[in-house]
N, C-alpha and C positions, 0 to 999 in steps of 0.2 A: 504494500500500500504506500502511495506517495506521501511524503512528508510535506506539510504546509508551512510555508514561510510567509509571514506578513511583513511587508516593507513599507515603513512610514516615511514620507518625504515632506520636508518643511521648506519654507521659502528662503532659499539660499542659492547663490550662484553654483555651488557645488552639486546642485540637484541633477545636473546633466550627467554626472558620473553614475548616478543610480540607474540610468538606462542600461548601461553596460553590465552593471551588477545584476539587474533583473534578467537580462538576456543570458548571462552566464548561469544563473540559478535555474532557469528554464531548461538550458542545455544539459544540466546535471539531473534533469527529470524531477525537479521539485515542483509542487503546486504553489504558485506565487500569487498572493493577493496584495494589491497596492492600495494604500490610503494616502491621500494627499491633502495638505491644508489648502485653503483657498489661495494663500500667498504663493504656495508652491506651483499652482496652476498658472501663475503669471510668468514663471521661469521656464516651464516646460509643459507641453500639451499632454493631457491624460491619454489621448489617443495612442501615443507612442507606447505606453505601458499596456494598454488594452490589446494592441496588435501583438505584443510579445506574450502576454499571459492568457489571452482569450477570456479574461474576466473584466467586468466593468470596474473602473477605478472608483473607489469610494471617496467622497469628499464631504457631502452634505449629510448630516445626521438624519435629516428629515426628507431625504430624496424619495419621492413617491414613485419613481420609475423602477425601483428594485421590487422584487417579489416580496410579499408581506413577511416580515420577521423583524425581531429586534436585532437589527443588523450588526451593531457593535458587539452584542453578546454572542451571536452565532459565529462571527469571525473569531472572537476571542476563544470560544470553545474548540474551534477547528485548528487553531494555530499550534504548531510544534515549536516555533521560534518567532520572536518579534524583533526586528531591527529597524531603528529609526536612523536614516542616512540620506542626507545630512540632517543633523539635529541642531537647531538654532538655540541661542541662549534663552529665547522666549519659551521654546518647547521644554527645555531642561528645567527651567524654573517652574513651569506648570506641572510637569511630571512628578517632581519630588514633593509638591505641595498639594497634590490631589485635585488640581483644577481641571475640570472637564467641560470645556466650552466649545469643542468641535468633535468631529468624528475620530480624529487621530488620538487626541488625549483621552477621550471616553473609552475607546477600544483598548488603548494601552493600559489603562487602569484596570479594565475588566479581565485582562489576560493573566494567567498564572503560569505561563510557559517561560523559558529563559528569555530575558530581554536584553538587547544590545543597543547601545547608544553611541553613534559616531558623530561627535561635535564638529562643526565647521563654522568659523566666524572670524571677524576682525581680531587681531592680536590683543588689543586692549580690552575688548569685550571678553575674550577667553581668559586673560590673566586677571581680570577684575576679581577682587576677593569674593564678591557675591556669586559669580559664576563658579569659582573654585569651591566655595562652600556647597553650592548646589551639586556639583559633581561628586564631592565627598559623600553627600547625602544619597546620591544615586548608588554609590558603591555600598553604603550602609544597608540599603534596601535590596541589595543583591543584583543590581543592574551591572552589566559588564560594559565598561567604557573603553571604546577603541580610540585611543588618543590621537589627536590631530598631529600633523607634522609641520615643520617649518618650511617656508618657501615664499614665492611671490604671490600675493593675494590679489583678488579682483579689485579691491579698493586702491591698489597701488602700493600698499605697504609691503614690507618683507618681514616675516616673523612667523611664530607659531599660530596655527589656526586653520591651516589647509587640511582638507579632508584626507584621511588615511588612504593609502594606495589600495587599489581593488584587490590585490592578492592578500593584503592584510585583512580586509573586510571579509573575504571568503574564508580565510584561515580562522577568523573569529567565529564565523557562522558554523563551520564544520566542528569546531571545538564545542560550541554551545549545543549542538544537536545530539551529542553523545551523553545520554542521561545516566547510564550505568557506569559506575566508576570502580571497577574491580581492583584497580591498581592504586587506589587511594592509600596514601601513607607509604608507598613503596618509592625507592630511589632507583632510577634507571640511568646507567651510564652508557652512552653510544658514541662510536666514532664513525666518521663518514668522509667520503670524497677521496681524492688522490693526495699524495705528498709530492713535494718538489725537492729534488736533491741538487743542490747548487754546484755547477761546474766552474762558472766565473760570474762576473756581475751581469752578464747578458743571458747565459744559457743555463738550463737545468734539465735533469732527467725526470720524467713523470709518466703518467699513463692516461687512459681515456675515461677514467671514472668521472661521472657527473655529480655524484653524491646524492642522487635522487632517492635511492633505496634507504640510505641512512636517515635522510631528512624525513621521509615518509614514516619511518619507524619512530623517530623522535616525536613527530606530531601525533601519531596514533597513541603512543605511550602517555603523552600529555593529555590527550582527549579522554583516556581511560582513568585519569586521576593521578598519574605518577608525577613525582618531582624529577624532571629530566635535565641531565647535563649532556650537551652535545659537543664533542671535540671534532672540529671540522677542518679538513684540509681546504685548499683554495677551490672554490666553486663559484658558479654564477647564480646560485640560489640565495634568496633573501632569508635572513634569520627568522625562524618562526617566533610568534609571540609566546610569552610565558614560558620560555625555555632558556636556560643558561647556556649560551653558545660561546665556546672558546675557540678562537681561530689560530691555527698553526700552519707552518709551511713544510717542515721536514719530518722525516720518520723519527728522528731523535726527539724532536719537540713533541710529537704525538706520543711517543713512548713515555716521556717524562710526565705529560699531562694525565695519561691513562693510569700509570702506576701510582701517581700521587692521589688519585681520587677513587680507585677501585674499592678500597676497604669500606667506604661508606655506602657503597651501592648494594642493592638487593639483586638486581639483574644487570648484566653487562652484555652489550651487543657490539661485536666488532664487525662493522659493515664496511669499513674503509678499505681502499685498495692501497695498502702501504708498500712503499718500495722495498724490495728485498735487498737491493744493493745501493750504495752511495759512493761517490768519488772519494778515493783515499786522500786526495789533495785537492783543495779548492784554490783557484787562482784569484788574487786580488785585482788583477787587471784582465781585460778582455783578451782571450787567447786569439792571436792573429792567424789568419790562414797562411799556411806554408806549402812549399812544394811537396814535402814528404807527407805520408799518412800520419794521422794523429791517433795515438793510443791512450786510452784512459784506464787507469788501474782502479778497480772497484773493490770495496770491502762490504761484507755483509752488515745489514742493519740489525738492530736488536729485534727479536721476535716478540711482538706485543702479545699475541694470542697465546703463545707457549708460556710466556711469563705469567700471564693471568691464570692459565690452566694449572700451573704449578703452585701458585700462591693463593688461589681462591679458598675461602672457608665456607661461609654460609651462602655465598652468591651462586646463582645459576649463570652459566656462561654460554653465549651463542656466538659461533663463528660463521664465516662465509667462505665458500670455495668457488671460484670462477675457473671452470675447466674447459679444455678443448677436446679432450678424449678421456675415455674410461671414467666418466663423471662420478658414478656411484662408488666404484672401487677406490678411486683417489679420494673422494669425499669421506668415505668410511675410515680410510687410513688417517686422514687429517683429524677426524673426530676423535680417534683414539690417541694419536700421538700428541695432540694439543690438550687432551683432557677436557674437551668441551662436553656440555650437557646436550647441546643442540647444534647441528651444523646445517646451514642452508646452502644447497648446491645448485648452481645454474651453469649454463653452457653458452659459450660464444657462438656455437654452431647453430643455435635455434633462432629463427626469426622472431623478433619481438622480445628477446631476452638479453640481459647483459647491459653493457655500458650505454649511457645516453638515452635509452628508451624510457618511456613512461610506464611500460608494461614489463612483466617478467614471467618466466616459466621456471618454477623451482621445485626441488625435492627437499623435504625436511628429514634429517636423519637424527635419530637418537641411538643409544646403544642397543635398544630392543625394537626399534620401529623405523619404518620408512613410509613417508607420506608424499605422494606425488600430486602436484597441482598443475592444472592446465593454465594457459595464458590468462593473466589478469593484471589489473593495474597494480603498481607498486604500493599505492595507498591501501588497496584491499589486502594484498599479501602481507603487509605490515601487521594487520590485525590477526591474521592466522598465526604468524610467528609469535606475537605477544600472547595469544591465547595458549599456545603450546608451552611457552615459558612460564606462564601462570600456573599451568598444571604441574610442570616439573618443580617449580618453587614450592607449591603446596605439598607435593609428595615428599620433599626433603625436610619440610618443617612441620 
C-alpha cells in the first residue's frame, strides 16, 4: 500500500523548489497531497502540483468543490508524513502556538504523523530571537527541523535562510517515514568509499568505488534508530543528516579512525574499498616525465577488517568482498580468515552490481548460511544487511 505524504507550501520564493520535490516523491511511488496557503498560490500555480499528483490542491478550508468531508481531518488521518516546505516565519509561529486560521495550519495541527518543517526566509527574520524560540518550541513538540543553508537570497542579501537542498529534504523524509526503530540505542560504525594513496602532490592510487553502498547503509542504520558514525573516503556524495561523518583520504587514516572508534560500536560494517597497497615513498614534488619507464615500489597497507576481526569483543562485524571469479568460494574464505560474522559478496561481472551503480546483486554469507539476493537498489539491500546483523547481534547477546 502506498504511503501518503502531505506537502504544505507557504508563501515564499523558495516554493518553486517544492515542485521538484513533489515530482521526485511521485516518482518514488508515494501518494502526495498538497496544501497551499493563499500566499503560496501567488508564487506558484496549484495546477503544477495537480498535474504531478493527480489530486486537487487544497487551499480553502471551506472549498465546496471537494466531495463532502471534513477535509482537514480526512487528510490528517491519511497522512504517513507531513512536511511543510518552504515554511515561513509566519507559519512556524502559528504552528507552535496552535493557531489554525487556514487549511494548512488546521490540517497540520490535526495530524499525529511525523512532521517536518523546512524554514526559508530572510536572514534577519531567521536569526531573530522570536523565530529561534519558535523553532526550539517546534523541536520540543517533536517536529523535525530541516535547517536552512547559507547563500544568496531572493531579497539580495547573503546569509542563512535559503531552503535546504532537495537531497537533504528527501533524506529527511525517508528518515521520518521509518517508524520502527529496532536499532534504537545501538552504535553502528561504517566505512565507505575509496582511499587515495599519494604518489606526489598531483597523483595518487585509488579505485572506482563511489561509496554509495556504505552511505546507503549509514542512512538505513540511522533510519532504524542507531547512532551512526561514518568514516568516508573521498566521494561525490553529500553527508547524510544526523550522522557523524569523518572524512579521510588514505588507508592509514581510515585504519586509525576505525581502530580508534570500534570499541564503542555494537555493529561494524566495512563497506569501503580500501587500498591494499600504498607507495613506499611519496615525492614532495611532482614527478617529471622521463625517457625511461617509471617504477613504483608499493608496500602493503594495514588490514582494517582483519584487525577488527581479531580484536572485536561484543561487536558483530560485517565485511564486503568484491570478486571477479569464484565469488562464493573466495567470499567464504574471507569470512573465515577475517573472523567476520557476516560477509557481503558481489561481483564485477554482473550487470547492475558493483562500483558506481545505484543497484547491487549480493550474497550474504555467515558461517552457517548463504542468502542470495536478486538485483535491487543499494538502499533496499542496506536494510536486508542490517536486518541480518540485528539477528546475529541478538543471538550473541
